Every structure is written in C-alpha cells, then in structure tokens.
MITINU-443215 format. One record per atom (N, C-alpha, C, O): residue number from 1; residue in one letter; chain; x, y, z negated. Coordinates in steps of 0.1 Angstrom, whole numbers. Last residue first. Layout:
MITINU-443215
REC  num  residu  chaine      X      Y      Z
REC  NUM       A       A      X      Y      Z
...
//
This chain:
MITINU-443215
REC  num  residu  chaine      X      Y      Z
REC   89       L       A   1658  -1172    616
REC   89       L       A   1656  -1174    633
REC   89       L       A   1660  -1186    634
REC   89       L       A   1660  -1192    645
REC   88       C       A   1659  -1168    593
REC   88       C       A   1644  -1166    600
REC   88       C       A   1646  -1170    612
REC   88       C       A   1636  -1172    619
REC   87       T       A   1686  -1166    583
REC   87       T       A   1674  -1176    578
REC   87       T       A   1666  -1174    584
REC   87       T       A   1659  -1183    579
REC   86       Q       A   1699  -1152    609
REC   86       Q       A   1709  -1164    600
REC   86       Q       A   1697  -1172    592
REC   86       Q       A   1697  -1185    594
REC   85       I       A   1689  -1125    604
REC   85       I       A   1690  -1136    622
REC   85       I       A   1690  -1151    612
REC   85       I       A   1681  -1159    609
REC   84       F       A   1691  -1125    580
REC   84       F       A   1678  -1128    586
REC   84       F       A   1680  -1133    598
REC   84       F       A   1674  -1143    603
REC   83       P       A   1717  -1116    577
REC   83       P       A   1712  -1123    570
REC   83       P       A   1699  -1131    580
REC   83       P       A   1700  -1142    585
REC   82       R       A   1721  -1095    604
REC   82       R       A   1726  -1105    597
REC   82       R       A   1717  -1114    592
REC   82       R       A   1710  -1121    599
REC   81       L       A   1702  -1066    590
REC   81       L       A   1702  -1077    599
REC   81       L       A   1711  -1091    604
REC   81       L       A   1703  -1098    610
REC   80       Q       A   1716  -1056    567
REC   80       Q       A   1701  -1065    568
REC   80       Q       A   1701  -1075    580
REC   80       Q       A   1700  -1087    580
REC   79       K       A   1738  -1050    582
REC   79       K       A   1741  -1055    569
REC   79       K       A   1730  -1066    559
REC   79       K       A   1731  -1075    551
REC   78       L       A   1734  -1034    599
REC   78       L       A   1734  -1052    606
REC   78       L       A   1738  -1061    594
REC   78       L       A   1741  -1073    593
REC   77       Y       A   1721  -1019    587
REC   77       Y       A   1712  -1019    592
REC   77       Y       A   1717  -1035    601
REC   77       Y       A   1710  -1043    607
REC   76       A       A   1745  -1000    578
REC   76       A       A   1738  -1003    570
REC   76       A       A   1726  -1017    573
REC   76       A       A   1723  -1025    564
REC   75       K       A   1759   -998    604
REC   75       K       A   1764  -1005    597
REC   75       K       A   1756  -1012    587
REC   75       K       A   1757  -1024    585
REC   74       R       A   1744   -979    618
REC   74       R       A   1741   -991    625
REC   74       R       A   1750  -1002    612
REC   74       R       A   1746  -1014    611
REC   73       A       A   1744   -956    595
REC   73       A       A   1733   -964    596
REC   73       A       A   1734   -975    603
REC   73       A       A   1726   -984    600
REC   72       T       A   1773   -950    602
REC   72       T       A   1767   -959    590
REC   72       T       A   1755   -964    589
REC   72       T       A   1753   -975    583
REC   71       N       A   1771   -944    628
REC   71       N       A   1779   -960    628
REC   71       N       A   1775   -964    606
REC   71       N       A   1774   -974    599
REC   70       K       A   1754   -920    632
REC   70       K       A   1751   -933    635
REC   70       K       A   1758   -946    632
REC   70       K       A   1753   -958    632
REC   69       A       A   1768   -905    615
REC   69       A       A   1760   -911    609
REC   69       A       A   1747   -920    616
REC   69       A       A   1736   -924    612
REC   68       N       A   1793   -906    624
REC   68       N       A   1795   -910    619
REC   68       N       A   1773   -912    613
REC   68       N       A   1770   -922    608
REC   67       R       A   1782   -891    650
REC   67       R       A   1787   -900    653
REC   67       R       A   1793   -907    638
REC   67       R       A   1799   -917    641
REC   66       Q       A   1773   -856    639
REC   66       Q       A   1765   -868    641
REC   66       Q       A   1768   -890    644
REC   66       Q       A   1760   -898    642
REC   65       A       A   1802   -860    630
REC   65       A       A   1792   -854    618
REC   65       A       A   1779   -865    619
REC   65       A       A   1774   -873    612
REC   64       S       A   1810   -849    661
REC   64       S       A   1810   -857    645
REC   64       S       A   1811   -867    635
REC   64       S       A   1817   -878    632
REC   63       T       A   1783   -841    676
REC   63       T       A   1795   -833    666
REC   63       T       A   1793   -850    656
REC   63       T       A   1785   -857    651
REC   62       C       A   1776   -841    714
REC   62       C       A   1773   -847    694
REC   62       C       A   1787   -842    688
REC   62       C       A   1797   -839    693
REC   61       N       A   1778   -842    738
REC   61       N       A   1770   -832    728
REC   61       N       A   1766   -836    718
REC   61       N       A   1755   -834    713
REC   60       G       A   1793   -859    752
REC   60       G       A   1800   -843    748
REC   60       G       A   1794   -833    743
REC   60       G       A   1797   -822    742
REC   59       K       A   1780   -881    747
REC   59       K       A   1787   -882    738
REC   59       K       A   1799   -866    741
REC   59       K       A   1808   -863    734
REC   58       N       A   1746   -886    746
REC   58       N       A   1755   -879    751
REC   58       N       A   1767   -874    747
REC   58       N       A   1766   -862    742
REC   57       T       A   1739   -902    723
REC   57       T       A   1742   -910    736
REC   57       T       A   1753   -899    743
REC   57       T       A   1764   -902    746
REC   56       T       A   1734   -893    694
REC   56       T       A   1748   -895    700
REC   56       T       A   1750   -899    710
REC   56       T       A   1762   -900    713
REC   55       L       A   1714   -895    693
REC   55       L       A   1717   -882    693
REC   55       L       A   1735   -882    695
REC   55       L       A   1744   -874    697
REC   54       A       A   1703   -920    693
REC   54       A       A   1698   -907    701
REC   54       A       A   1705   -896    701
REC   54       A       A   1702   -887    709
REC   53       Y       A   1714   -933    669
REC   53       Y       A   1722   -935    679
REC   53       Y       A   1712   -922    690
REC   53       Y       A   1720   -914    695
REC   52       A       A   1695   -919    646
REC   52       A       A   1707   -917    647
REC   52       A       A   1719   -920    660
REC   52       A       A   1729   -914    661
REC   51       T       A   1670   -934    657
REC   51       T       A   1671   -917    656
REC   51       T       A   1688   -914    657
REC   51       T       A   1694   -908    666
REC   50       E       A   1680   -960    652
REC   50       E       A   1672   -951    672
REC   50       E       A   1674   -944    664
REC   50       E       A   1686   -947    661
REC   49       W       A   1684   -963    629
REC   49       W       A   1696   -963    635
REC   49       W       A   1690   -956    651
REC   49       W       A   1696   -949    659
REC   48       E       A   1663   -954    620
REC   48       E       A   1671   -953    607
REC   48       E       A   1685   -946    622
REC   48       E       A   1690   -936    625
REC   47       A       A   1647   -982    622
REC   47       A       A   1643   -961    629
REC   47       A       A   1653   -954    628
REC   47       A       A   1653   -945    637
REC   46       Q       A   1661   -999    619
REC   46       Q       A   1655  -1001    627
REC   46       Q       A   1658   -985    632
REC   46       Q       A   1665   -980    640
REC   45       L       A   1652   -994    589
REC   45       L       A   1665   -992    587
REC   45       L       A   1667   -994    605
REC   45       L       A   1679   -991    607
REC   44       Q       A   1627   -999    585
REC   44       Q       A   1631   -987    584
REC   44       Q       A   1645   -988    584
REC   44       Q       A   1650   -980    576
REC   43       L       A   1625  -1033    602
REC   43       L       A   1622  -1017    605
REC   43       L       A   1621  -1003    604
REC   43       L       A   1618   -995    613
REC   42       L       A   1639  -1039    578
REC   42       L       A   1642  -1039    587
REC   42       L       A   1640  -1031    602
REC   42       L       A   1647  -1025    610
REC   41       P       A   1617  -1040    558
REC   41       P       A   1626  -1034    555
REC   41       P       A   1639  -1029    570
REC   41       P       A   1645  -1019    570
REC   40       A       A   1593  -1052    568
REC   40       A       A   1595  -1040    565
REC   40       A       A   1610  -1035    570
REC   40       A       A   1613  -1028    580
REC   39       I       A   1602  -1082    567
REC   39       I       A   1603  -1072    580
REC   39       I       A   1603  -1055    582
REC   39       I       A   1608  -1048    591
REC   38       I       A   1589  -1090    545
REC   38       I       A   1607  -1089    553
REC   38       I       A   1610  -1079    564
REC   38       I       A   1618  -1071    566
REC   37       A       A   1565  -1078    542
REC   37       A       A   1579  -1076    537
REC   37       A       A   1597  -1079    539
REC   37       A       A   1608  -1074    536
REC   36       P       A   1558  -1099    561
REC   36       P       A   1558  -1088    565
REC   36       P       A   1567  -1074    558
REC   36       P       A   1573  -1065    563
REC   35       M       A   1574  -1130    569
REC   35       M       A   1567  -1125    560
REC   35       M       A   1567  -1106    559
REC   35       M       A   1578  -1101    557
REC   34       I       A   1567  -1157    595
REC   34       I       A   1580  -1138    588
REC   34       I       A   1571  -1133    582
REC   34       I       A   1560  -1131    588
REC   33       Q       A   1556  -1171    610
REC   33       Q       A   1557  -1175    590
REC   33       Q       A   1570  -1163    586
REC   33       Q       A   1579  -1163    577
REC   32       W       A   1561  -1175    636
REC   32       W       A   1570  -1176    629
REC   32       W       A   1569  -1177    615
REC   32       W       A   1578  -1182    608
REC   31       A       A   1531  -1163    638
REC   31       A       A   1536  -1174    640
REC   31       A       A   1551  -1182    642
REC   31       A       A   1552  -1193    648
REC   30       T       A   1533  -1142    625
REC   30       T       A   1527  -1150    617
REC   30       T       A   1527  -1164    622
REC   30       T       A   1525  -1174    616
REC   29       Q       A   1551  -1123    642
REC   29       Q       A   1559  -1130    628
REC   29       Q       A   1546  -1138    622
REC   29       Q       A   1549  -1141    611
REC   28       N       A   1560  -1115    669
REC   28       N       A   1550  -1133    665
REC   28       N       A   1554  -1135    648
REC   28       N       A   1558  -1145    643
REC   27       Q       A   1561  -1095    673
REC   27       Q       A   1550  -1101    681
REC   27       Q       A   1547  -1114    673
REC   27       Q       A   1537  -1121    671
REC   26       T       A   1588  -1091    658
REC   26       T       A   1570  -1082    647
REC   26       T       A   1560  -1091    654
REC   26       T       A   1551  -1096    647
REC   25       V       A   1600  -1104    665
REC   25       V       A   1598  -1109    659
REC   25       V       A   1586  -1101    653
REC   25       V       A   1577  -1106    646
REC   24       Q       A   1602  -1085    693
REC   24       Q       A   1598  -1100    695
REC   24       Q       A   1598  -1108    678
REC   24       Q       A   1596  -1120    679
REC   23       K       A   1608  -1061    681
REC   23       K       A   1598  -1064    694
REC   23       K       A   1593  -1077    693
REC   23       K       A   1581  -1079    690
REC   22       L       A   1634  -1072    673
REC   22       L       A   1628  -1072    665
REC   22       L       A   1612  -1070    674
REC   22       L       A   1604  -1080    674
REC   21       L       A   1651  -1080    696
REC   21       L       A   1649  -1089    688
REC   21       L       A   1637  -1083    676
REC   21       L       A   1630  -1092    670
REC   20       N       A   1647  -1053    711
REC   20       N       A   1641  -1067    719
REC   20       N       A   1639  -1075    703
REC   20       N       A   1627  -1076    699
REC   19       S       A   1662  -1037    699
REC   19       S       A   1651  -1032    697
REC   19       S       A   1645  -1046    704
REC   19       S       A   1634  -1049    698
REC   18       Q       A   1686  -1046    694
REC   18       Q       A   1680  -1046    684
REC   18       Q       A   1665  -1044    684
REC   18       Q       A   1657  -1046    675
REC   17       F       A   1691  -1054    724
REC   17       F       A   1690  -1062    720
REC   17       F       A   1686  -1063    705
REC   17       F       A   1683  -1074    700
REC   16       I       A   1698  -1024    724
REC   16       I       A   1688  -1033    740
REC   16       I       A   1690  -1040    727
REC   16       I       A   1690  -1033    717
REC   15       N       A   1722  -1016    714
REC   15       N       A   1710  -1010    707
REC   15       N       A   1692  -1015    718
REC   15       N       A   1681  -1009    718
REC   14       F       A   1737  -1027    721
REC   14       F       A   1729  -1033    705
REC   14       F       A   1718  -1032    707
REC   14       F       A   1707  -1038    705
REC   13       V       A   1747  -1024    741
REC   13       V       A   1735  -1029    748
REC   13       V       A   1728  -1037    733
REC   13       V       A   1720  -1046    732
REC   12       A       A   1751   -989    734
REC   12       A       A   1740   -995    738
REC   12       A       A   1736  -1005    743
REC   12       A       A   1725  -1005    750
REC   11       D       A   1775   -999    715
REC   11       D       A   1762   -997    708
REC   11       D       A   1750   -996    719
REC   11       D       A   1739  -1002    716
REC   10       Q       A   1792  -1035    715
REC   10       Q       A   1790  -1021    718
REC   10       Q       A   1776  -1009    714
REC   10       Q       A   1767  -1016    709
REC    9       R       A   1788  -1063    702
REC    9       R       A   1797  -1046    697
REC    9       R       A   1793  -1031    703
REC    9       R       A   1791  -1020    697
REC    8       P       A   1759  -1075    700
REC    8       P       A   1769  -1070    707
REC    8       P       A   1776  -1059    702
REC    8       P       A   1771  -1049    698
REC    7       I       A   1755  -1108    680
REC    7       I       A   1750  -1093    677
REC    7       I       A   1764  -1089    688
REC    7       I       A   1775  -1094    688
REC    6       L       A   1766  -1134    680
REC    6       L       A   1753  -1129    686
REC    6       L       A   1748  -1119    684
REC    6       L       A   1736  -1118    686
REC    5       D       A   1797  -1136    684
REC    5       D       A   1794  -1132    676
REC    5       D       A   1781  -1132    686
REC    5       D       A   1783  -1131    698
REC    4       P       A   1821  -1144    702
REC    4       P       A   1809  -1153    696
REC    4       P       A   1798  -1148    687
REC    4       P       A   1789  -1156    682
REC    3       N       A   1837  -1135    723
REC    3       N       A   1832  -1128    714
REC    3       N       A   1818  -1138    711
REC    3       N       A   1808  -1138    718
REC    2       R       A   1859  -1154    741
REC    2       R       A   1843  -1141    744
REC    2       R       A   1845  -1139    729
REC    2       R       A   1856  -1142    725
REC    1       M       A   1891  -1145    752
REC    1       M       A   1887  -1152    750
REC    1       M       A   1872  -1144    743
REC    1       M       A   1872  -1132    739
//
C-alpha cells in the first residue's frame, strides 16, 4: 500500500522536499498572497531542521543526542508545516 501522505517519511527525501517547498513558497509568496509572518516561523524551523539533519547524515559519526535533536527538530517542523500545506497550498 502506498503512503498517501504528501510529506516523505525518509529523512533524506524529506529534506529535499521541504527545501524545494519553502524555496517555491518564498519565491512566490507575493503572487500566492502568503504573508511573511506566516513564512517566517517555517523558515526558522527549517533552519533548525537543516542544522540538526546535517549532523546526522554520516550515520557512523553521529551521536544518539544528535539523532534525537534531529527527530525533535523534524517533529516541531512538521507540526507547523502540515497545517501550512493544508491551508495555504
């Protein structure tokens, strides 16, 4: 059975997805009439995710604390990203 969720489960695929999504959103925010105040929190969460994710890309050279931080960052990011996608896109 296919995953009906738009957001990818694998971290590497999610990272590409979220990067492309927010790039398109920021480039088109005026045309799409999305207020900067809506995008700003997502950009902050994106930065936190990308920082945490980068530390875990080398599985043999990351700590469990770094993996936990990545998971926490992703969870916080998704908490804001899902409603954004549902309402704004």
